[in-house]
C-alpha positions in Angstrom: 25.9 -22.6 -13.6 24.1 -24.2 -11.3 26.8 -26.7 -11.5 29.3 -24.3 -11.0 27.1 -22.6 -7.8 26.2 -26.2 -6.6 22.8 -25.1 -5.8 19.7 -24.7 -7.8 19.5 -21.0 -9.5 17.0 -21.3 -12.0 13.6 -22.3 -9.8 14.8 -19.0 -7.8 14.5 -16.7 -11.1 11.5 -18.3 -11.9 10.0 -17.4 -8.5 11.2 -14.0 -8.7 10.0 -13.5 -12.3 6.4 -14.8 -10.7 6.3 -12.7 -7.8 7.4 -9.8 -9.8 4.2 -10.1 -12.2 2.2 -10.7 -9.3 3.5 -6.9 -8.0 3.1 -5.3 -11.1 -0.5 -6.5 -11.8 -1.6 -5.3 -8.0 0.4 -1.8 -8.6 -1.8 -1.7 -11.7 -5.0 -2.7 -10.3 -4.5 0.3 -7.7 -3.4 3.0 -10.0 -6.7 1.9 -12.1 -8.7 2.1 -9.2 -7.0 5.4 -7.7 -7.0 7.3 -11.0 -10.7 6.6 -11.9 -10.4 3.7 -14.2 -8.7 2.3 -17.1 -9.6 5.8 -19.6 -7.5 7.6 -17.2 -4.6 5.4 -17.5 -5.0 5.2 -21.3 -5.2 8.9 -21.4 -2.6 9.6 -19.3 -0.2 7.2 -21.3 -1.6 8.4 -24.6 -0.3 12.1 -23.4 2.9 11.2 -22.0 3.7 9.5 -25.4 2.3 12.6 -27.4 -0.5 10.9 -28.7 -3.1 12.8 -27.2 -4.4 15.6 -29.5 
């Protein structure tokens, strides 16, 4: 693929993956702080999956 395009491609994909991971971690941290802690997040996910009793 890189030979066909005549430019490095894998390094840009790695950068995109890293930026996505950073954005996801930031969004998770904001969600936890906005919803009142990790217990609220776990409870919401469990309820959405039908695991809450």
